[in-house]
N, C-alpha and C positions, 0 to 999 in steps of 0.2 A: 504494500500500500504506500502511496505517496504521503508526504508529511501533512497534507491537508486532510488525509483520511479518505480521499477518493480512490476508487479502484482504477478508474480510467483517468488518465492525465492527458489533456490536450497537448499538441506539439508546442504551442506558444503559451507561456505562463508570464503574466504581468504581476510582479511582486507588489506588496503594499508600499504606499508612499513613505519616503524617508521623512525624518523630522527636520525642522528648520525652515529658514526663509526661502531657500532655493530647493524646494522639495522636488523629488523625481521618483520614478518607479523603474526598477530594474526589469529588463525584458529578457526572458530566456527562451530559446528555441531548442527543443529536444535536450533540455537540461544544461545547455551551454549559454552563458550570459553573452548576449549580442549587443547590448547597449543600454543606455539610460534614456527614458522618455519623460518629458515634462507636459505632454499632452497626447491625445489620441492620434493626431496626425503623425507624430514621431513613431508611435507604435506601428502604424500602417507602413511607414517608410522602412522600418526595420524588417517587417514581414515581406515587403516587396523585394528587398535586397536578398532575402532568403529564397526567392523564387515564386512567390504567390502574387500573381498579377493584380488581382482585385480582392484583397483580404476583407472579410466581413468580421468586424470586431465584436459583433453580437452573436456570432456562431460559436456555441459552446464546444463543438467538436474541433474547432481551430484554436480558440483563445480561452484560457482560464484566468479569471481575474481574482487575485487574492487581496484581501484587505479593502475591498470596495470595487465597484464596477467602473466602467469607462468614464464616469463623471467625477470620480474622486481622485484629486491630484495633490492635495495637501493634507497634512496632519498637524494637529495642534502641537505647538512647541512645548 
């Protein structure tokens, strides 16, 4: 089982926001960190670089959001 308790883990995982003024979310593809995103458009770009032409951030078979969905980009300090 993955650390979130899911049996199925989608290929793209967006980790919870970091703390602080310049908050970001770490993006992993198949368990490898591929970058940091400060908004959904950056997540899309990272997925495109990995070979998915038109990624759907709302597709749970593609993207797993941890610590909030695609609308959550900051965390209280």
